[in-house]
C-alpha positions in Angstrom: -12.4 -8.4 -43.2 -14.9 -6.8 -41.0 -13.6 -5.2 -37.8 -15.6 -4.0 -34.9 -15.0 -2.7 -31.4 -16.8 -4.1 -28.4 -16.6 -2.2 -25.1 -16.3 -4.3 -22.0 -16.4 -3.7 -18.2 -13.7 -1.4 -16.9 -13.5 0.7 -20.1 -11.4 -1.9 -21.9 -12.1 -2.3 -25.5 -11.7 -5.6 -27.4 -11.1 -5.8 -31.1 -12.9 -8.6 -32.9 -12.2 -9.4 -36.5 -14.7 -11.4 -38.5 -13.9 -12.8 -41.9 -16.3 -11.8 -44.6 -18.1 -14.8 -46.3 -16.3 -14.1 -49.5 -12.9 -14.5 -47.8 -13.7 -18.0 -46.7 -13.2 -21.1 -49.0 -16.4 -22.2 -50.6 -18.0 -25.2 -48.9 -19.2 -27.9 -51.4 -20.7 -31.4 -51.3 -19.8 -33.7 -54.1 -22.4 -36.3 -55.3 -20.7 -39.4 -56.5 -21.9 -42.0 -59.1 -24.9 -44.0 -57.8 -24.7 -47.8 -57.7 -27.4 -50.4 -57.3 -27.2 -52.9 -54.4 -29.6 -55.6 -53.1 -31.0 -55.1 -49.6 -28.9 -58.0 -48.3 -25.7 -56.2 -49.5 -26.4 -53.2 -47.3 -24.4 -54.0 -44.2 -22.5 -51.8 -41.8 -18.9 -51.3 -42.9 -16.6 -49.4 -40.6 -15.9 -48.8 -37.0 -16.7 -46.3 -34.3 -13.7 -46.2 -32.0 -14.6 -42.9 -30.3 -18.2 -43.7 -29.6 -19.4 -43.2 -26.0 -22.6 -44.5 -24.4 -24.4 -43.2 -21.3 -27.4 -44.8 -19.7 -29.9 -42.0 -19.0 -32.7 -43.9 -17.3 -33.9 -47.4 -16.5 -37.5 -47.7 -15.5 -39.9 -50.6 -15.9 -37.6 -52.4 -18.3 -37.4 -49.4 -20.6 -33.9 -47.9 -20.9 -32.9 -44.6 -22.4 -29.3 -44.1 -23.8 -27.3 -41.3 -25.2 -25.0 -42.8 -27.9 -22.5 -40.1 -28.9 -20.2 -40.4 -32.0 -17.2 -38.3 -32.8 -15.0 -37.4 -35.8 -13.9 -40.5 -37.7 -16.7 -42.8 -36.4 -19.0 -44.6 -38.8 -22.5 -44.3 -37.3 -24.3 -47.3 -38.7 -21.5 -49.7 -37.6 -21.4 -48.0 -34.2 -25.1 -48.3 -33.6 -24.9 -52.0 -34.6 -22.0 -52.6 -32.2 -23.9 -50.7 -29.5 -27.0 -52.8 -30.0 -25.0 -56.0 -29.7 -23.0 -54.9 -26.7 -26.0 -53.7 -24.7 -28.3 -56.6 -25.8 -30.8 -54.3 -27.5 -33.8 -56.4 -28.9 -36.2 -53.6 -29.6 -35.6 -49.8 -29.8 -36.2 -46.6 -31.6 -34.0 -43.5 -31.8 -33.5 -40.0 -33.1 -30.3 -38.1 -33.9 -28.8 -34.8 -34.9 -25.2 -33.8 -35.7 -22.9 -33.5 -38.7 -21.0 -35.7 -41.1 -18.2 -35.4 -43.7 -19.5 -38.2 -46.0 -22.5 -40.3 -46.4 -24.1 -43.0 -48.6 -27.9 -42.9 -48.7 -30.2 -45.2 -50.5 -33.5 -45.1 -52.4 -35.4 -48.4 -52.9 -36.4 -49.1 -56.5 -39.3 -51.6 -56.2 -39.2 -52.5 -59.9 -35.5 -53.7 -59.6 -35.8 -54.8 -55.9 -32.5 -52.9 -55.5 -31.3 -49.8 -53.6 -29.9 -46.9 -55.6 -27.0 -45.9 -53.3 -25.9 -42.3 -53.6 -22.5 -41.3 -52.2 -22.1 -37.7 -50.9 -18.7 -36.2 -49.8 -18.4 -32.9 -48.0 -19.6 -31.3 -44.7 -23.3 -31.8 -44.1 -25.7 -31.2 -41.2 -27.8 -34.1 -40.0 -31.0 -32.2 -39.6 -33.1 -35.4 -38.9 -32.3 -39.0 -38.3 -34.8 -41.6 -37.1 -34.7 -45.3 -36.9 -35.3 -48.5 -35.1 -33.6 -51.7 -33.9 -35.2 -55.1 -34.1 -34.0 -58.7 -34.2 -33.4 -60.7 -37.4 -32.2 -64.2 -37.1 -31.5 -63.5 -33.5 -29.2 -60.5 -34.1 -30.1 -56.8 -33.7 -30.5 -55.0 -37.0 -30.4 -51.1 -37.3 -32.8 -49.5 -39.8 -32.5 -45.8 -40.1 -33.2 -42.9 -42.5 -31.6 -39.5 -42.6 -32.1 -36.0 -43.9 -28.8 -34.1 -44.7 -28.5 -30.4 -45.2 -26.0 -29.1 -47.7 -24.1 -25.8 -47.6 -26.7 -24.1 -49.7 -29.6 -25.2 -47.5 -30.9 -27.9 -49.9 -31.3 -31.4 -48.5 -30.7 -35.0 -49.5 -32.4 -37.9 -47.7 -32.8 -41.6 -47.7 -31.9 -44.9 -46.2 -28.6 -44.8 -44.3 -25.9 -47.0 -45.8 -23.0 -45.2 -44.3 -22.4 -42.0 -42.3 -18.9 -40.7 -41.5 -19.2 -38.4 -38.5 -17.6 -35.0 -38.2 -17.6 -33.5 -35.6 -20.3 -35.3 -33.7 -23.6 -37.2 -33.9 -25.9 -37.3 -30.9 -28.2 -40.3 -30.9 -30.9 -40.7 -28.3 -32.0 -44.3 -28.0 -35.1 -45.8 -26.2 -34.8 -49.5 -25.7 -38.1 -51.3 -25.0 -38.6 -54.3 -22.8 -40.5 -56.4 -25.4 -38.6 -58.1 -28.2 -39.2 -56.9 -31.8 -38.6 -59.4 -34.6 -38.2 -59.2 -38.4 -38.9 -61.7 -41.1 -37.8 -61.9 -44.7 -40.4 -60.5 -47.1 -40.0 -62.4 -50.4 -41.7 -59.7 -52.5 -39.0 -57.1 -51.6 -36.2 -59.2 -50.2 -36.4 -56.9 -47.1 -36.2 -58.1 -43.5 -39.5 -56.4 -42.3 -40.8 -56.1 -38.8 -43.6 -58.7 -38.4 -46.0 -57.9 -35.5 -47.3 -61.5 -35.6 -43.8 -62.7 -34.7 -43.8 -60.4 -31.7 -46.8 -61.9 -29.9 
């Protein structure tokens, strides 16, 4: 335990005790067993009951939103629900925050499958970017993330699941022109098709 004295106004001293790093329990992130899933199997699974949305600006058909998640929210499900409720047909976003669990994917082109890697433990979302576009008339969220572990190393990939703790702050820009996806038979992905957006 480290103890120090801090003088304040009026000659009153405050005692502040700081726990030394060795006195705190070690923070760890556990990497689970990977599994392989087809792109069509990667669907939002969860809820975001504490999610809040604020419209920040609305100019010329472009809208900016703050979509804020809290402890217990699953972010991919929440972003999908947000896109449906607010009729988002084309958007891009960035986010920062922290999570207590995640599943991230890496696409194996030879197998045409995602290697899905589960992670459990407190992690910082140091970067999250993505887009929203229409596939078969419904908004689909596509996002990647970089997660920082307690030792400063990172893991990244395609977001399959993110369990928020304590918050995830997502800044979304919704564009006025629709953006559409089409199924690519070579990869089995729904890919953005500029020709479909003319």
